[in-house]
C-alpha positions as semicolon CSV with decimal commas, in nm:
position;residue;x (nm);y (nm);z (nm)
1;M;4,393;-3,768;-2,602
2;T;4,218;-3,456;-2,747
3;E;4,105;-3,349;-2,388
4;A;4,457;-3,392;-2,259
5;R;4,605;-3,190;-2,555
6;D;4,344;-2,918;-2,504
7;S;4,423;-2,905;-2,137
8;N;4,813;-2,879;-2,209
9;M;4,743;-2,611;-2,468
10;E;4,526;-2,411;-2,214
11;K;4,794;-2,454;-1,944
12;M;5,062;-2,318;-2,186
13;A;4,844;-2,035;-2,285
14;R;4,805;-1,944;-1,919
15;Q;5,166;-1,958;-1,855
16;K;5,239;-1,730;-2,141
17;E;4,990;-1,487;-2,025
18;M;5,140;-1,492;-1,668
19;Q;5,493;-1,445;-1,816
20;K;5,372;-1,136;-2,005
21;K;5,215;-0,998;-1,693
22;M;5,515;-1,074;-1,485
23;L;5,740;-0,889;-1,740
24;K;5,515;-0,592;-1,728
25;F;5,506;-0,587;-1,353
26;Q;5,880;-0,618;-1,332
27;G;5,924;-0,334;-1,585
28;M;5,702;-0,113;-1,397
29;Y;5,881;-0,198;-1,070
30;F;6,212;-0,121;-1,235
31;L;6,102;0,210;-1,365
32;M;5,968;0,310;-1,021
33;F;6,307;0,193;-0,865
34;I;6,505;0,413;-1,116
35;F;6,267;0,704;-1,062
36;S;6,332;0,674;-0,680
37;I;6,696;0,652;-0,708
38;V;6,705;0,963;-0,931
39;I;6,498;1,171;-0,692
40;I;6,672;1,061;-0,370
41;Y;7,030;1,096;-0,478
42;I;7,016;1,396;-0,721
43;T;6,990;1,686;-0,480
44;P;6,887;1,952;-0,737
45;I;6,585;1,742;-0,862
46;R;6,473;1,650;-0,509
47;V;6,491;2,023;-0,396
48;A;6,309;2,135;-0,712
49;I;6,026;1,881;-0,654
50;G;6,016;1,966;-0,277
51;G;5,985;2,339;-0,372
52;V;5,703;2,283;-0,610
53;F;5,506;2,071;-0,357
54;Q;5,567;2,350;-0,105
55;F;5,360;2,591;-0,296
56;A;5,066;2,344;-0,281
57;L;5,099;2,157;0,058
58;G;5,271;2,434;0,264
59;P;4,967;2,652;0,290
60;L;4,742;2,359;0,347
61;I;4,934;2,147;0,614
62;G;5,268;2,337;0,665
63;F;5,126;2,563;0,920
64;N;5,424;2,808;0,859
65;Y;5,661;2,553;1,015
66;R;5,500;2,600;1,367
67;Y;5,358;2,237;1,418
68;P;5,597;1,998;1,250
69;V;5,465;1,683;1,407
70;L;5,111;1,767;1,296
71;T;5,240;1,837;0,938
72;I;5,413;1,498;0,935
73;A;5,116;1,313;1,068
74;L;4,872;1,495;0,815
75;S;5,109;1,399;0,526
76;G;5,095;1,036;0,629
77;I;4,722;1,057;0,669
78;L;4,699;1,215;0,320
79;T;4,898;0,935;0,156
80;G;4,698;0,676;0,344
81;V;4,363;0,819;0,209
82;V;4,487;0,872;-0,138
83;S;4,634;0,522;-0,168
84;G;4,354;0,352;0,034
85;I;4,079;0,423;-0,232
86;P;4,267;0,284;-0,537
87;R;4,392;-0,005;-0,325
88;Y;4,040;-0,118;-0,256
89;F;3,899;-0,074;-0,594
90;F;4,195;-0,216;-0,777
91;T;4,190;-0,533;-0,557
92;D;3,974;-0,826;-0,660
93;W;3,845;-0,926;-0,315
94;L;3,633;-1,228;-0,450
95;K;3,939;-1,378;-0,631
96;I;4,162;-1,322;-0,326
97;G;3,889;-1,488;-0,108
98;K;3,869;-1,783;-0,349
99;A;4,234;-1,818;-0,349
100;Q;4,251;-1,826;0,033
101;N;3,979;-2,080;0,057
102;R;4,151;-2,292;-0,206
103;A;4,480;-2,280;-0,029
104;Q;4,313;-2,392;0,301
105;A;4,156;-2,678;0,119
106;F;4,490;-2,773;-0,019
107;R;4,659;-2,765;0,313
108;K;4,377;-2,986;0,462
109;A;4,396;-3,245;0,179
110;Q;4,773;-3,246;0,196
111;N;4,770;-3,316;0,565
112;T;4,522;-3,589;0,523
113;A;4,720;-3,747;0,235
114;F;5,042;-3,719;0,447
115;K;4,876;-3,880;0,752
116;E;4,743;-4,157;0,524
117;N;5,080;-4,189;0,332
118;D;4,894;-4,171;0,014
119;R;5,161;-4,080;-0,232
120;D;4,950;-4,076;-0,541
121;K;4,712;-3,817;-0,381
122;M;5,002;-3,613;-0,256
123;N;5,157;-3,591;-0,615
124;K;4,825;-3,493;-0,772
125;L;4,767;-3,238;-0,505
126;R;5,120;-3,110;-0,566
127;K;5,047;-3,057;-0,932
128;M;4,713;-2,900;-0,857
129;Q;4,874;-2,662;-0,602
130;Q;5,126;-2,540;-0,861
131;E;4,836;-2,431;-1,092
132;S;4,661;-2,267;-0,793
133;M;4,971;-2,069;-0,694
134;M;4,994;-1,947;-1,052
135;D;4,643;-1,815;-1,039
136;Q;4,713;-1,651;-0,697
137;Q;5,021;-1,480;-0,842
138;M;4,827;-1,347;-1,132
139;V;4,558;-1,197;-0,892
140;Q;4,831;-1,041;-0,671
141;M;5,010;-0,887;-0,969
142;S;4,675;-0,748;-1,105
143;S;4,608;-0,580;-0,773
144;T;4,947;-0,456;-0,715
145;A;5,061;-0,327;-1,048
146;P;4,837;-0,008;-1,032
147;L;4,956;0,059;-0,686
148;I;5,315;0,088;-0,812
149;V;5,220;0,417;-0,995
150;L;5,053;0,537;-0,681
151;S;5,355;0,483;-0,474
152;M;5,518;0,761;-0,678
153;F;5,275;1,009;-0,502
154;T;5,395;0,869;-0,165
155;L;5,751;0,907;-0,267
156;L;5,700;1,267;-0,370
157;I;5,518;1,351;-0,033
158;F;5,836;1,224;0,142
159;V;6,050;1,443;-0,088
160;W;5,845;1,732;0,019
161;L;5,864;1,647;0,384
162;Y;6,250;1,636;0,349
163;F;6,238;1,979;0,197
164;F;6,002;2,088;0,469
165;L;6,222;1,963;0,754
166;A;6,534;2,116;0,595
167;H;6,370;2,448;0,640
168;L;6,281;2,410;0,999
169;T;6,474;2,649;1,221
170;F;6,449;2,413;1,528
171;P;6,382;2,052;1,443
172;Y;6,317;1,945;1,805
173;V;5,978;1,859;1,955
174;S;5,844;1,743;2,293
175;F;5,626;1,449;2,361
176;P;5,450;1,343;2,679
177;W;5,711;1,065;2,718
178;A;6,012;1,252;2,600
179;T;6,150;1,598;2,548
180;N;6,383;1,746;2,299
181;V;6,330;1,485;2,051
182;D;6,517;1,538;1,711
183;L;6,291;1,474;1,420
184;N;6,599;1,379;1,219
185;A;6,728;1,132;1,479
186;V;6,741;0,768;1,341
187;I;6,502;0,511;1,501
188;G;6,632;0,182;1,394
189;F;6,696;0,241;1,023
190;F;6,483;0,553;0,954
191;P;6,461;0,905;1,085
192;S;6,194;0,980;1,337
193;W;5,982;1,181;1,087
194;I;5,964;0,887;0,847
195;V;5,844;0,667;1,138
196;I;5,560;0,912;1,229
197;S;5,449;0,956;0,873
198;F;5,460;0,573;0,814
199;I;5,249;0,495;1,125
200;S;4,994;0,761;1,024
201;N;4,986;0,609;0,675
202;M;4,935;0,263;0,789
203;V;4,674;0,321;1,043
204;V;4,456;0,568;0,848
205;G;4,507;0,367;0,525
206;Y;4,396;0,043;0,701
207;L;4,101;0,197;0,871
208;F;3,997;0,387;0,570
209;T;4,010;0,057;0,358
210;M;3,803;-0,125;0,614
211;V;3,546;0,146;0,614
212;I;3,515;0,135;0,234
213;K;3,499;-0,248;0,243
214;Y;3,220;-0,245;0,505
215;I;3,017;0,009;0,305
216;D;3,061;-0,158;-0,026
217;F;3,020;-0,507;0,105
218;S;2,704;-0,411;0,294
219;Y;2,566;-0,246;-0,031
220;Q;2,641;-0,558;-0,237
221;L;2,481;-0,776;0,033
222;R;2,161;-0,572;0,032
223;K;2,155;-0,587;-0,339
224;Y;2,202;-0,970;-0,332
225;E;1,937;-1,011;-0,071
226;G;1,683;-0,811;-0,287
227;M;1,741;-1,050;-0,578
228;N;1,486;-1,330;-0,655
229;P;1,705;-1,649;-0,679
230;S;1,472;-1,819;-0,923
231;D;1,498;-1,552;-1,200
232;G;1,757;-1,309;-1,095
233;M;1,494;-1,028;-1,086
234;T;1,469;-0,780;-0,800
235;V;1,189;-0,860;-0,563
236;Q;0,917;-0,587;-0,574
C-alpha cells in the first residue's frame, strides 16, 4: 500500500510539473504570436524595424541592392547558423534517443501482445505508454521553449528582407531555368523570396547541426573510450 501510494504521489507531482511547463510554454508561444502579429500588421513598426536592421545588415549582405537573390540566400544562411547552434545545445539528444528507443520497444511489445491477444498485457502497456508519452512531451518542451525566443530573430530578419525588397528598383531576376522571375510572385502560399530564404535556412541549419553533432559526439566518444570502466579514471 505504501509503495503504491508513493508511486501515485510521484505520478501526481510529475503531472503538476508537466502542467507548469506546459503553461509556461504556451505563454511564451502566445507572446511570440502577439509579437509577430504586431510586427506584421502594423506597418510603421515593421518599417521602423526594417530600417534599423538595414543599418546593420545592409552594408554586410545588402550589396547596395545589386544582388538580391544572394542577399536573400545569405539571410537564410545567417538565420540557419544563428539558430543551429542553440538548437543543438538546448536539445537533450540522450533523452531524445532514449525516448525513441522506448517508443520502438513499446510498439514491438504492443504488436506481440496484439498477435497473442493478451489483453492484460495490452492494458499494462497502454498505461506505461501514457507515462512514456508524458516524459517525451517534457523533453520536447524543454528543447523547444528556448527556440521560441530565437524565432524572434528569424522574424526580424524577414521584416528586414521585406524592407529590403520594398526598396528594390527592379524586383525581377533570372535563373538558368527561368527568366524575369518576380521575387514577390507567390509560389504556393508564399512569395518567392521567402521560399529562397527558407530553403537556405533549412539546408544550412541542418548541415550545421549535423557538423556540430558529429564533432561533439566524436569528442564525447573519444573521452568515453579514454576512461577506465573499473574506476572511472582516465587511462594514462
